[in-house]
Biotite code that builds the C-alpha atoms (Angstrom):
import biotite.structure as struc

atoms = struc.array([
    struc.Atom([15.282, -9.132, 11.759], chain_id="A", res_id=1, res_name="MET", atom_name="CA", element="C"),
    struc.Atom([18.492, -8.103, 10.054], chain_id="A", res_id=2, res_name="SER", atom_name="CA", element="C"),
    struc.Atom([19.697, -4.523, 10.274], chain_id="A", res_id=3, res_name="ASN", atom_name="CA", element="C"),
    struc.Atom([19.419, -4.182, 6.488], chain_id="A", res_id=4, res_name="GLN", atom_name="CA", element="C"),
    struc.Atom([15.808, -5.432, 6.571], chain_id="A", res_id=5, res_name="TYR", atom_name="CA", element="C"),
    struc.Atom([14.933, -3.131, 9.428], chain_id="A", res_id=6, res_name="GLU", atom_name="CA", element="C"),
    struc.Atom([16.435, -0.208, 7.514], chain_id="A", res_id=7, res_name="ALA", atom_name="CA", element="C"),
    struc.Atom([14.025, -0.903, 4.643], chain_id="A", res_id=8, res_name="ILE", atom_name="CA", element="C"),
    struc.Atom([10.856, -1.294, 6.728], chain_id="A", res_id=9, res_name="VAL", atom_name="CA", element="C"),
    struc.Atom([11.767, 1.346, 9.343], chain_id="A", res_id=10, res_name="GLY", atom_name="CA", element="C"),
    struc.Atom([10.978, -0.816, 12.479], chain_id="A", res_id=11, res_name="SER", atom_name="CA", element="C"),
    struc.Atom([11.507, -4.242, 13.998], chain_id="A", res_id=12, res_name="ASP", atom_name="CA", element="C"),
    struc.Atom([7.938, -4.193, 15.280], chain_id="A", res_id=13, res_name="GLN", atom_name="CA", element="C"),
    struc.Atom([5.421, -5.494, 12.670], chain_id="A", res_id=14, res_name="PRO", atom_name="CA", element="C"),
    struc.Atom([1.944, -3.977, 12.469], chain_id="A", res_id=15, res_name="LEU", atom_name="CA", element="C"),
    struc.Atom([-1.043, -6.132, 12.763], chain_id="A", res_id=16, res_name="ALA", atom_name="CA", element="C"),
    struc.Atom([-3.012, -6.096, 9.443], chain_id="A", res_id=17, res_name="LEU", atom_name="CA", element="C"),
    struc.Atom([-6.354, -7.756, 9.236], chain_id="A", res_id=18, res_name="GLY", atom_name="CA", element="C"),
    struc.Atom([-7.911, -8.343, 5.807], chain_id="A", res_id=19, res_name="ILE", atom_name="CA", element="C"),
    struc.Atom([-11.617, -9.422, 5.541], chain_id="A", res_id=20, res_name="ILE", atom_name="CA", element="C"),
    struc.Atom([-12.186, -12.207, 3.035], chain_id="A", res_id=21, res_name="LEU", atom_name="CA", element="C"),
    struc.Atom([-15.768, -12.828, 1.729], chain_id="A", res_id=22, res_name="TYR", atom_name="CA", element="C"),
    struc.Atom([-17.036, -14.767, -1.386], chain_id="A", res_id=23, res_name="PRO", atom_name="CA", element="C"),
    struc.Atom([-16.491, -13.055, -4.671], chain_id="A", res_id=24, res_name="PHE", atom_name="CA", element="C"),
    struc.Atom([-14.316, -10.247, -3.468], chain_id="A", res_id=25, res_name="MET", atom_name="CA", element="C"),
    struc.Atom([-11.780, -8.888, -6.040], chain_id="A", res_id=26, res_name="THR", atom_name="CA", element="C"),
    struc.Atom([-8.359, -10.381, -5.418], chain_id="A", res_id=27, res_name="ALA", atom_name="CA", element="C"),
    struc.Atom([-6.332, -7.357, -6.551], chain_id="A", res_id=28, res_name="LEU", atom_name="CA", element="C"),
    struc.Atom([-8.295, -5.131, -4.132], chain_id="A", res_id=29, res_name="ASP", atom_name="CA", element="C"),
    struc.Atom([-6.357, -6.751, -1.246], chain_id="A", res_id=30, res_name="PHE", atom_name="CA", element="C"),
    struc.Atom([-3.285, -8.263, -3.014], chain_id="A", res_id=31, res_name="VAL", atom_name="CA", element="C"),
    struc.Atom([-2.196, -4.860, -4.196], chain_id="A", res_id=32, res_name="GLY", atom_name="CA", element="C"),
    struc.Atom([-2.260, -3.248, -0.738], chain_id="A", res_id=33, res_name="PRO", atom_name="CA", element="C"),
    struc.Atom([-0.802, -6.350, 0.837], chain_id="A", res_id=34, res_name="LEU", atom_name="CA", element="C"),
    struc.Atom([2.182, -6.298, -1.510], chain_id="A", res_id=35, res_name="THR", atom_name="CA", element="C"),
    struc.Atom([2.872, -2.785, -0.319], chain_id="A", res_id=36, res_name="ALA", atom_name="CA", element="C"),
    struc.Atom([2.300, -3.473, 3.329], chain_id="A", res_id=37, res_name="LEU", atom_name="CA", element="C"),
    struc.Atom([3.418, -7.077, 3.842], chain_id="A", res_id=38, res_name="SER", atom_name="CA", element="C"),
    struc.Atom([7.092, -6.468, 4.747], chain_id="A", res_id=39, res_name="MET", atom_name="CA", element="C"),
    struc.Atom([5.907, -4.140, 7.597], chain_id="A", res_id=40, res_name="SER", atom_name="CA", element="C"),
    struc.Atom([2.956, -6.235, 8.857], chain_id="A", res_id=41, res_name="CYS", atom_name="CA", element="C"),
    struc.Atom([1.865, -9.485, 10.388], chain_id="A", res_id=42, res_name="THR", atom_name="CA", element="C"),
    struc.Atom([-1.141, -10.214, 8.141], chain_id="A", res_id=43, res_name="THR", atom_name="CA", element="C"),
    struc.Atom([-4.350, -12.088, 9.166], chain_id="A", res_id=44, res_name="TYR", atom_name="CA", element="C"),
    struc.Atom([-6.544, -13.156, 6.336], chain_id="A", res_id=45, res_name="LEU", atom_name="CA", element="C"),
    struc.Atom([-9.911, -13.248, 8.173], chain_id="A", res_id=46, res_name="LEU", atom_name="CA", element="C"),
    struc.Atom([-12.998, -15.253, 7.482], chain_id="A", res_id=47, res_name="SER", atom_name="CA", element="C"),
    struc.Atom([-15.779, -17.109, 9.349], chain_id="A", res_id=48, res_name="LYS", atom_name="CA", element="C"),
    struc.Atom([-13.981, -20.406, 8.812], chain_id="A", res_id=49, res_name="THR", atom_name="CA", element="C"),
    struc.Atom([-10.650, -21.573, 7.433], chain_id="A", res_id=50, res_name="LEU", atom_name="CA", element="C"),
    struc.Atom([-12.381, -22.880, 4.261], chain_id="A", res_id=51, res_name="ASP", atom_name="CA", element="C"),
    struc.Atom([-11.125, -21.411, 0.945], chain_id="A", res_id=52, res_name="PRO", atom_name="CA", element="C"),
    struc.Atom([-12.915, -18.285, -0.089], chain_id="A", res_id=53, res_name="VAL", atom_name="CA", element="C"),
    struc.Atom([-13.719, -17.850, -3.765], chain_id="A", res_id=54, res_name="ALA", atom_name="CA", element="C"),
    struc.Atom([-12.738, -14.598, -5.447], chain_id="A", res_id=55, res_name="THR", atom_name="CA", element="C"),
    struc.Atom([-14.524, -13.020, -8.393], chain_id="A", res_id=56, res_name="ASP", atom_name="CA", element="C"),
    struc.Atom([-11.340, -13.551, -10.397], chain_id="A", res_id=57, res_name="THR", atom_name="CA", element="C"),
    struc.Atom([-11.804, -17.325, -10.609], chain_id="A", res_id=58, res_name="GLY", atom_name="CA", element="C"),
    struc.Atom([-9.535, -18.704, -7.917], chain_id="A", res_id=59, res_name="PHE", atom_name="CA", element="C"),
    struc.Atom([-9.885, -19.043, -4.063], chain_id="A", res_id=60, res_name="SER", atom_name="CA", element="C"),
    struc.Atom([-7.920, -17.734, -1.132], chain_id="A", res_id=61, res_name="VAL", atom_name="CA", element="C"),
    struc.Atom([-7.226, -19.721, 2.059], chain_id="A", res_id=62, res_name="VAL", atom_name="CA", element="C"),
    struc.Atom([-7.907, -17.731, 5.247], chain_id="A", res_id=63, res_name="PRO", atom_name="CA", element="C"),
    struc.Atom([-5.265, -17.786, 7.947], chain_id="A", res_id=64, res_name="THR", atom_name="CA", element="C"),
    struc.Atom([-7.541, -17.017, 10.954], chain_id="A", res_id=65, res_name="MET", atom_name="CA", element="C"),
    struc.Atom([-11.163, -17.048, 11.776], chain_id="A", res_id=66, res_name="THR", atom_name="CA", element="C"),
    struc.Atom([-13.115, -14.087, 13.176], chain_id="A", res_id=67, res_name="TYR", atom_name="CA", element="C"),
    struc.Atom([-13.290, -15.845, 16.513], chain_id="A", res_id=68, res_name="ALA", atom_name="CA", element="C"),
    struc.Atom([-9.499, -16.157, 16.802], chain_id="A", res_id=69, res_name="ASP", atom_name="CA", element="C"),
    struc.Atom([-8.675, -12.649, 15.545], chain_id="A", res_id=70, res_name="CYS", atom_name="CA", element="C"),
    struc.Atom([-6.791, -10.433, 17.974], chain_id="A", res_id=71, res_name="PRO", atom_name="CA", element="C"),
    struc.Atom([-8.997, -7.821, 19.582], chain_id="A", res_id=72, res_name="GLN", atom_name="CA", element="C"),
    struc.Atom([-6.742, -5.028, 18.383], chain_id="A", res_id=73, res_name="HIS", atom_name="CA", element="C"),
    struc.Atom([-5.598, -4.507, 14.812], chain_id="A", res_id=74, res_name="LEU", atom_name="CA", element="C"),
    struc.Atom([-3.381, -1.684, 13.613], chain_id="A", res_id=75, res_name="ASP", atom_name="CA", element="C"),
    struc.Atom([-5.000, -1.831, 10.180], chain_id="A", res_id=76, res_name="ILE", atom_name="CA", element="C"),
    struc.Atom([-8.351, -3.262, 9.298], chain_id="A", res_id=77, res_name="LEU", atom_name="CA", element="C"),
    struc.Atom([-8.932, -3.622, 5.481], chain_id="A", res_id=78, res_name="LEU", atom_name="CA", element="C"),
    struc.Atom([-12.101, -4.541, 3.606], chain_id="A", res_id=79, res_name="VAL", atom_name="CA", element="C"),
    struc.Atom([-11.675, -5.163, -0.218], chain_id="A", res_id=80, res_name="PRO", atom_name="CA", element="C"),
    struc.Atom([-14.467, -4.775, -2.638], chain_id="A", res_id=81, res_name="GLY", atom_name="CA", element="C"),
    struc.Atom([-15.732, -6.882, -5.548], chain_id="A", res_id=82, res_name="GLY", atom_name="CA", element="C"),
    struc.Atom([-18.879, -8.442, -6.993], chain_id="A", res_id=83, res_name="PHE", atom_name="CA", element="C"),
    struc.Atom([-19.569, -10.039, -3.647], chain_id="A", res_id=84, res_name="GLY", atom_name="CA", element="C"),
    struc.Atom([-19.762, -6.738, -1.749], chain_id="A", res_id=85, res_name="SER", atom_name="CA", element="C"),
    struc.Atom([-23.584, -6.441, -2.002], chain_id="A", res_id=86, res_name="ASN", atom_name="CA", element="C"),
    struc.Atom([-23.905, -9.833, -0.251], chain_id="A", res_id=87, res_name="ALA", atom_name="CA", element="C"),
    struc.Atom([-21.242, -8.777, 2.343], chain_id="A", res_id=88, res_name="ALA", atom_name="CA", element="C"),
    struc.Atom([-23.253, -5.622, 3.139], chain_id="A", res_id=89, res_name="MET", atom_name="CA", element="C"),
    struc.Atom([-26.032, -7.947, 4.272], chain_id="A", res_id=90, res_name="GLN", atom_name="CA", element="C"),
    struc.Atom([-23.967, -10.585, 6.115], chain_id="A", res_id=91, res_name="ASP", atom_name="CA", element="C"),
    struc.Atom([-24.759, -10.208, 9.819], chain_id="A", res_id=92, res_name="PRO", atom_name="CA", element="C"),
    struc.Atom([-21.660, -12.096, 11.083], chain_id="A", res_id=93, res_name="GLU", atom_name="CA", element="C"),
    struc.Atom([-19.300, -10.118, 8.947], chain_id="A", res_id=94, res_name="LEU", atom_name="CA", element="C"),
    struc.Atom([-20.950, -6.794, 9.854], chain_id="A", res_id=95, res_name="ILE", atom_name="CA", element="C"),
    struc.Atom([-20.903, -7.614, 13.547], chain_id="A", res_id=96, res_name="ASP", atom_name="CA", element="C"),
    struc.Atom([-17.141, -8.533, 13.321], chain_id="A", res_id=97, res_name="PHE", atom_name="CA", element="C"),
    struc.Atom([-16.414, -5.242, 11.528], chain_id="A", res_id=98, res_name="LEU", atom_name="CA", element="C"),
    struc.Atom([-18.174, -3.272, 14.205], chain_id="A", res_id=99, res_name="LYS", atom_name="CA", element="C"),
    struc.Atom([-16.212, -5.075, 16.796], chain_id="A", res_id=100, res_name="SER", atom_name="CA", element="C"),
    struc.Atom([-12.737, -4.697, 15.356], chain_id="A", res_id=101, res_name="ARG", atom_name="CA", element="C"),
    struc.Atom([-13.459, -1.337, 13.668], chain_id="A", res_id=102, res_name="GLY", atom_name="CA", element="C"),
    struc.Atom([-14.127, 0.138, 17.154], chain_id="A", res_id=103, res_name="ALA", atom_name="CA", element="C"),
    struc.Atom([-10.536, -0.739, 18.209], chain_id="A", res_id=104, res_name="THR", atom_name="CA", element="C"),
    struc.Atom([-8.469, -0.707, 15.071], chain_id="A", res_id=105, res_name="ALA", atom_name="CA", element="C"),
    struc.Atom([-5.946, 2.211, 14.665], chain_id="A", res_id=106, res_name="ASP", atom_name="CA", element="C"),
    struc.Atom([-6.859, 2.485, 10.970], chain_id="A", res_id=107, res_name="TYR", atom_name="CA", element="C"),
    struc.Atom([-10.140, 1.336, 9.326], chain_id="A", res_id=108, res_name="VAL", atom_name="CA", element="C"),
    struc.Atom([-9.726, 1.089, 5.596], chain_id="A", res_id=109, res_name="THR", atom_name="CA", element="C"),
    struc.Atom([-11.210, -0.105, 2.351], chain_id="A", res_id=110, res_name="SER", atom_name="CA", element="C"),
    struc.Atom([-10.495, -0.484, -1.391], chain_id="A", res_id=111, res_name="VAL", atom_name="CA", element="C"),
    struc.Atom([-13.109, -0.296, -4.085], chain_id="A", res_id=112, res_name="CYS", atom_name="CA", element="C"),
    struc.Atom([-16.589, -1.224, -3.044], chain_id="A", res_id=113, res_name="SER", atom_name="CA", element="C"),
    struc.Atom([-15.278, -2.393, 0.339], chain_id="A", res_id=114, res_name="GLY", atom_name="CA", element="C"),
    struc.Atom([-16.247, 1.150, 1.443], chain_id="A", res_id=115, res_name="SER", atom_name="CA", element="C"),
    struc.Atom([-19.874, 0.168, 1.039], chain_id="A", res_id=116, res_name="THR", atom_name="CA", element="C"),
    struc.Atom([-19.411, -2.763, 3.461], chain_id="A", res_id=117, res_name="VAL", atom_name="CA", element="C"),
    struc.Atom([-17.718, -0.375, 5.928], chain_id="A", res_id=118, res_name="LEU", atom_name="CA", element="C"),
    struc.Atom([-20.734, 1.952, 5.478], chain_id="A", res_id=119, res_name="GLY", atom_name="CA", element="C"),
    struc.Atom([-23.183, -0.932, 6.188], chain_id="A", res_id=120, res_name="ALA", atom_name="CA", element="C"),
    struc.Atom([-21.283, -1.513, 9.450], chain_id="A", res_id=121, res_name="ALA", atom_name="CA", element="C"),
    struc.Atom([-21.681, 2.148, 10.363], chain_id="A", res_id=122, res_name="GLY", atom_name="CA", element="C"),
    struc.Atom([-17.918, 2.770, 10.255], chain_id="A", res_id=123, res_name="LEU", atom_name="CA", element="C"),
    struc.Atom([-18.102, 5.662, 7.828], chain_id="A", res_id=124, res_name="LEU", atom_name="CA", element="C"),
    struc.Atom([-20.660, 7.807, 9.716], chain_id="A", res_id=125, res_name="LYS", atom_name="CA", element="C"),
    struc.Atom([-19.299, 11.354, 9.697], chain_id="A", res_id=126, res_name="ASP", atom_name="CA", element="C"),
    struc.Atom([-16.275, 10.325, 7.618], chain_id="A", res_id=127, res_name="TYR", atom_name="CA", element="C"),
    struc.Atom([-15.459, 11.072, 3.934], chain_id="A", res_id=128, res_name="LYS", atom_name="CA", element="C"),
    struc.Atom([-14.746, 8.156, 1.687], chain_id="A", res_id=129, res_name="SER", atom_name="CA", element="C"),
    struc.Atom([-13.848, 7.280, -1.946], chain_id="A", res_id=130, res_name="THR", atom_name="CA", element="C"),
    struc.Atom([-14.793, 4.048, -3.775], chain_id="A", res_id=131, res_name="THR", atom_name="CA", element="C"),
    struc.Atom([-15.009, 2.667, -7.323], chain_id="A", res_id=132, res_name="HIS", atom_name="CA", element="C"),
    struc.Atom([-16.328, 5.323, -9.711], chain_id="A", res_id=133, res_name="TRP", atom_name="CA", element="C"),
    struc.Atom([-19.595, 3.340, -10.277], chain_id="A", res_id=134, res_name="ALA", atom_name="CA", element="C"),
    struc.Atom([-20.317, 2.904, -6.520], chain_id="A", res_id=135, res_name="TYR", atom_name="CA", element="C"),
    struc.Atom([-20.573, 6.596, -5.379], chain_id="A", res_id=136, res_name="PHE", atom_name="CA", element="C"),
    struc.Atom([-24.458, 6.359, -5.547], chain_id="A", res_id=137, res_name="PRO", atom_name="CA", element="C"),
    struc.Atom([-24.272, 3.548, -2.964], chain_id="A", res_id=138, res_name="VAL", atom_name="CA", element="C"),
    struc.Atom([-22.331, 5.581, -0.479], chain_id="A", res_id=139, res_name="LEU", atom_name="CA", element="C"),
    struc.Atom([-24.568, 8.631, -1.083], chain_id="A", res_id=140, res_name="LYS", atom_name="CA", element="C"),
    struc.Atom([-27.598, 6.378, -0.427], chain_id="A", res_id=141, res_name="ALA", atom_name="CA", element="C"),
    struc.Atom([-26.141, 5.743, 3.043], chain_id="A", res_id=142, res_name="MET", atom_name="CA", element="C"),
    struc.Atom([-25.574, 9.416, 3.655], chain_id="A", res_id=143, res_name="GLY", atom_name="CA", element="C"),
    struc.Atom([-21.791, 9.099, 3.492], chain_id="A", res_id=144, res_name="ILE", atom_name="CA", element="C"),
    struc.Atom([-19.793, 12.059, 2.232], chain_id="A", res_id=145, res_name="GLU", atom_name="CA", element="C"),
    struc.Atom([-17.722, 11.146, -0.847], chain_id="A", res_id=146, res_name="THR", atom_name="CA", element="C"),
    struc.Atom([-14.656, 12.444, -2.651], chain_id="A", res_id=147, res_name="ALA", atom_name="CA", element="C"),
    struc.Atom([-13.769, 11.400, -6.177], chain_id="A", res_id=148, res_name="SER", atom_name="CA", element="C"),
    struc.Atom([-10.027, 10.897, -5.458], chain_id="A", res_id=149, res_name="GLU", atom_name="CA", element="C"),
    struc.Atom([-7.666, 7.937, -5.867], chain_id="A", res_id=150, res_name="ARG", atom_name="CA", element="C"),
    struc.Atom([-7.012, 7.768, -2.108], chain_id="A", res_id=151, res_name="VAL", atom_name="CA", element="C"),
    struc.Atom([-9.006, 9.617, 0.609], chain_id="A", res_id=152, res_name="VAL", atom_name="CA", element="C"),
    struc.Atom([-7.765, 9.982, 4.214], chain_id="A", res_id=153, res_name="THR", atom_name="CA", element="C"),
    struc.Atom([-10.082, 11.282, 6.850], chain_id="A", res_id=154, res_name="ASP", atom_name="CA", element="C"),
    struc.Atom([-8.519, 10.891, 10.273], chain_id="A", res_id=155, res_name="ARG", atom_name="CA", element="C"),
    struc.Atom([-8.137, 7.195, 10.808], chain_id="A", res_id=156, res_name="ASN", atom_name="CA", element="C"),
    struc.Atom([-10.401, 6.194, 7.833], chain_id="A", res_id=157, res_name="ARG", atom_name="CA", element="C"),
    struc.Atom([-8.421, 5.543, 4.640], chain_id="A", res_id=158, res_name="ILE", atom_name="CA", element="C"),
    struc.Atom([-10.165, 4.507, 1.409], chain_id="A", res_id=159, res_name="SER", atom_name="CA", element="C"),
    struc.Atom([-8.966, 3.650, -2.074], chain_id="A", res_id=160, res_name="GLY", atom_name="CA", element="C"),
    struc.Atom([-10.779, 3.921, -5.413], chain_id="A", res_id=161, res_name="GLY", atom_name="CA", element="C"),
    struc.Atom([-11.428, 0.952, -7.672], chain_id="A", res_id=162, res_name="GLY", atom_name="CA", element="C"),
    struc.Atom([-9.187, -2.141, -7.818], chain_id="A", res_id=163, res_name="VAL", atom_name="CA", element="C"),
    struc.Atom([-5.798, -0.839, -9.072], chain_id="A", res_id=164, res_name="THR", atom_name="CA", element="C"),
    struc.Atom([-6.097, 2.173, -6.722], chain_id="A", res_id=165, res_name="ALA", atom_name="CA", element="C"),
    struc.Atom([-5.290, -0.376, -4.014], chain_id="A", res_id=166, res_name="GLY", atom_name="CA", element="C"),
    struc.Atom([-1.629, -0.026, -4.772], chain_id="A", res_id=167, res_name="ILE", atom_name="CA", element="C"),
    struc.Atom([-1.724, 3.696, -4.298], chain_id="A", res_id=168, res_name="ASP", atom_name="CA", element="C"),
    struc.Atom([-3.790, 3.082, -1.195], chain_id="A", res_id=169, res_name="PHE", atom_name="CA", element="C"),
    struc.Atom([-1.329, 0.574, 0.206], chain_id="A", res_id=170, res_name="GLY", atom_name="CA", element="C"),
    struc.Atom([1.618, 2.897, -0.225], chain_id="A", res_id=171, res_name="LEU", atom_name="CA", element="C"),
    struc.Atom([-0.388, 5.792, 1.261], chain_id="A", res_id=172, res_name="SER", atom_name="CA", element="C"),
    struc.Atom([-1.257, 3.728, 4.337], chain_id="A", res_id=173, res_name="VAL", atom_name="CA", element="C"),
    struc.Atom([2.447, 2.654, 4.634], chain_id="A", res_id=174, res_name="LEU", atom_name="CA", element="C"),
    struc.Atom([3.495, 6.275, 4.486], chain_id="A", res_id=175, res_name="ALA", atom_name="CA", element="C"),
    struc.Atom([1.024, 7.096, 7.142], chain_id="A", res_id=176, res_name="LYS", atom_name="CA", element="C"),
    struc.Atom([2.195, 4.429, 9.569], chain_id="A", res_id=177, res_name="VAL", atom_name="CA", element="C"),
    struc.Atom([5.913, 4.162, 8.794], chain_id="A", res_id=178, res_name="ARG", atom_name="CA", element="C"),
    struc.Atom([6.816, 7.336, 6.970], chain_id="A", res_id=179, res_name="GLY", atom_name="CA", element="C"),
    struc.Atom([7.304, 8.413, 3.368], chain_id="A", res_id=180, res_name="GLU", atom_name="CA", element="C"),
    struc.Atom([10.807, 6.998, 3.000], chain_id="A", res_id=181, res_name="ASP", atom_name="CA", element="C"),
    struc.Atom([9.572, 3.506, 3.932], chain_id="A", res_id=182, res_name="VAL", atom_name="CA", element="C"),
    struc.Atom([6.768, 3.871, 1.342], chain_id="A", res_id=183, res_name="ALA", atom_name="CA", element="C"),
    struc.Atom([9.127, 5.091, -1.307], chain_id="A", res_id=184, res_name="LYS", atom_name="CA", element="C"),
    struc.Atom([11.511, 2.229, -0.751], chain_id="A", res_id=185, res_name="ARG", atom_name="CA", element="C"),
    struc.Atom([8.639, -0.183, -1.069], chain_id="A", res_id=186, res_name="MET", atom_name="CA", element="C"),
    struc.Atom([7.462, 1.499, -4.250], chain_id="A", res_id=187, res_name="GLN", atom_name="CA", element="C"),
    struc.Atom([10.980, 0.999, -5.627], chain_id="A", res_id=188, res_name="LEU", atom_name="CA", element="C"),
    struc.Atom([11.032, -2.612, -4.522], chain_id="A", res_id=189, res_name="ILE", atom_name="CA", element="C"),
    struc.Atom([7.707, -3.166, -6.322], chain_id="A", res_id=190, res_name="MET", atom_name="CA", element="C"),
    struc.Atom([8.821, -1.271, -9.351], chain_id="A", res_id=191, res_name="GLU", atom_name="CA", element="C"),
    struc.Atom([5.556, 0.594, -9.216], chain_id="A", res_id=192, res_name="TYR", atom_name="CA", element="C"),
    struc.Atom([6.156, 2.978, -12.237], chain_id="A", res_id=193, res_name="ASP", atom_name="CA", element="C"),
    struc.Atom([2.681, 2.839, -13.889], chain_id="A", res_id=194, res_name="PRO", atom_name="CA", element="C"),
    struc.Atom([2.567, 3.564, -17.639], chain_id="A", res_id=195, res_name="GLN", atom_name="CA", element="C"),
    struc.Atom([-0.875, 2.357, -18.698], chain_id="A", res_id=196, res_name="PRO", atom_name="CA", element="C"),
    struc.Atom([-1.264, 1.468, -22.362], chain_id="A", res_id=197, res_name="PRO", atom_name="CA", element="C"),
    struc.Atom([-4.500, 3.405, -22.586], chain_id="A", res_id=198, res_name="PHE", atom_name="CA", element="C"),
    struc.Atom([-6.054, 6.410, -20.966], chain_id="A", res_id=199, res_name="GLN", atom_name="CA", element="C"),
    struc.Atom([-9.276, 4.551, -20.154], chain_id="A", res_id=200, res_name="ALA", atom_name="CA", element="C"),
    struc.Atom([-9.127, 3.930, -16.459], chain_id="A", res_id=201, res_name="GLY", atom_name="CA", element="C"),
    struc.Atom([-11.831, 6.338, -15.301], chain_id="A", res_id=202, res_name="HIS", atom_name="CA", element="C"),
    struc.Atom([-14.863, 8.097, -16.919], chain_id="A", res_id=203, res_name="PRO", atom_name="CA", element="C"),
    struc.Atom([-12.947, 11.350, -16.725], chain_id="A", res_id=204, res_name="ASN", atom_name="CA", element="C"),
    struc.Atom([-10.229, 10.052, -19.072], chain_id="A", res_id=205, res_name="SER", atom_name="CA", element="C"),
    struc.Atom([-11.971, 7.639, -21.443], chain_id="A", res_id=206, res_name="THR", atom_name="CA", element="C"),
    struc.Atom([-14.380, 7.830, -24.390], chain_id="A", res_id=207, res_name="GLU", atom_name="CA", element="C"),
    struc.Atom([-18.027, 8.485, -23.364], chain_id="A", res_id=208, res_name="PRO", atom_name="CA", element="C"),
    struc.Atom([-19.224, 5.457, -25.499], chain_id="A", res_id=209, res_name="ARG", atom_name="CA", element="C"),
    struc.Atom([-16.979, 3.151, -23.468], chain_id="A", res_id=210, res_name="LEU", atom_name="CA", element="C"),
    struc.Atom([-18.272, 4.595, -20.208], chain_id="A", res_id=211, res_name="THR", atom_name="CA", element="C"),
    struc.Atom([-21.796, 4.051, -21.277], chain_id="A", res_id=212, res_name="GLU", atom_name="CA", element="C"),
    struc.Atom([-21.186, 0.461, -22.257], chain_id="A", res_id=213, res_name="GLN", atom_name="CA", element="C"),
    struc.Atom([-19.576, -0.329, -18.921], chain_id="A", res_id=214, res_name="VAL", atom_name="CA", element="C"),
    struc.Atom([-22.248, 1.574, -16.961], chain_id="A", res_id=215, res_name="THR", atom_name="CA", element="C"),
    struc.Atom([-25.039, -0.269, -18.668], chain_id="A", res_id=216, res_name="GLN", atom_name="CA", element="C"),
    struc.Atom([-23.342, -3.608, -17.831], chain_id="A", res_id=217, res_name="TRP", atom_name="CA", element="C"),
    struc.Atom([-22.617, -2.850, -14.176], chain_id="A", res_id=218, res_name="ILE", atom_name="CA", element="C"),
    struc.Atom([-25.825, -0.787, -13.433], chain_id="A", res_id=219, res_name="ASN", atom_name="CA", element="C"),
    struc.Atom([-27.977, -3.776, -12.197], chain_id="A", res_id=220, res_name="PRO", atom_name="CA", element="C"),
    struc.Atom([-25.317, -4.540, -9.537], chain_id="A", res_id=221, res_name="LEU", atom_name="CA", element="C"),
    struc.Atom([-25.203, -0.829, -8.520], chain_id="A", res_id=222, res_name="ILE", atom_name="CA", element="C"),
    struc.Atom([-29.053, -0.520, -8.385], chain_id="A", res_id=223, res_name="GLN", atom_name="CA", element="C"),
    struc.Atom([-29.110, -3.592, -6.096], chain_id="A", res_id=224, res_name="GLU", atom_name="CA", element="C"),
    struc.Atom([-26.491, -2.042, -3.873], chain_id="A", res_id=225, res_name="ALA", atom_name="CA", element="C"),
    struc.Atom([-28.378, 1.244, -3.710], chain_id="A", res_id=226, res_name="VAL", atom_name="CA", element="C"),
    struc.Atom([-31.489, -0.622, -2.635], chain_id="A", res_id=227, res_name="THR", atom_name="CA", element="C"),
    struc.Atom([-29.551, -2.450, 0.092], chain_id="A", res_id=228, res_name="ILE", atom_name="CA", element="C"),
    struc.Atom([-27.986, 0.873, 1.236], chain_id="A", res_id=229, res_name="ALA", atom_name="CA", element="C"),
    struc.Atom([-31.358, 2.613, 1.415], chain_id="A", res_id=230, res_name="GLU", atom_name="CA", element="C"),
    struc.Atom([-32.691, -0.348, 3.523], chain_id="A", res_id=231, res_name="GLY", atom_name="CA", element="C"),
    struc.Atom([-29.747, 0.009, 5.901], chain_id="A", res_id=232, res_name="ILE", atom_name="CA", element="C"),
    struc.Atom([-30.461, 3.808, 6.257], chain_id="A", res_id=233, res_name="GLN", atom_name="CA", element="C"),
    struc.Atom([-34.024, 3.069, 7.192], chain_id="A", res_id=234, res_name="ARG", atom_name="CA", element="C"),
])
């Protein structure tokens, strides 16, 4: 590692970042955080096999390591969300792997509805979490304390809100593990200077009629997730 590169990332010792891949996850849920963290990490894209995993965005991602070959200790364990998170909550192999690595990881983290998968693995018991604005009823059905914030840190549990919050989340995690200056340098490298064309990214800032339309569309998925969560609680 060059001295200039080390000056940017703050250390010559990369962190071990494990990202869970599962069918129909949302790509940006992990690509955003990974962009913020990649220069400081050795990244493992984890799945049951090395077969490509379909995202809910229409393309597939190739895992780099199977669960079986994953190091026992990860500095950061990340679970993305997406339309496949309901099925992931009920996947015994995935849940068992999360329980195993979540018990030893320095930081157990999620973006969007990935928090519901952590919840299904019992990794948010007695921790506060955020999630996508539509998924709060799912966490509540599992008895998990929630906070409607872009990024929530509760000891070694760090969670991000929906999809684009993953960038804020990634920079927040980086600040936690490497310090604010490293995170600020990465924000500058990424030119992360958001200026959204509309104020419509959250029910608090958009028109009620739009929120109602989106809520009606997504509600069947949420109700299914709540039913799964209630079954886990029982």
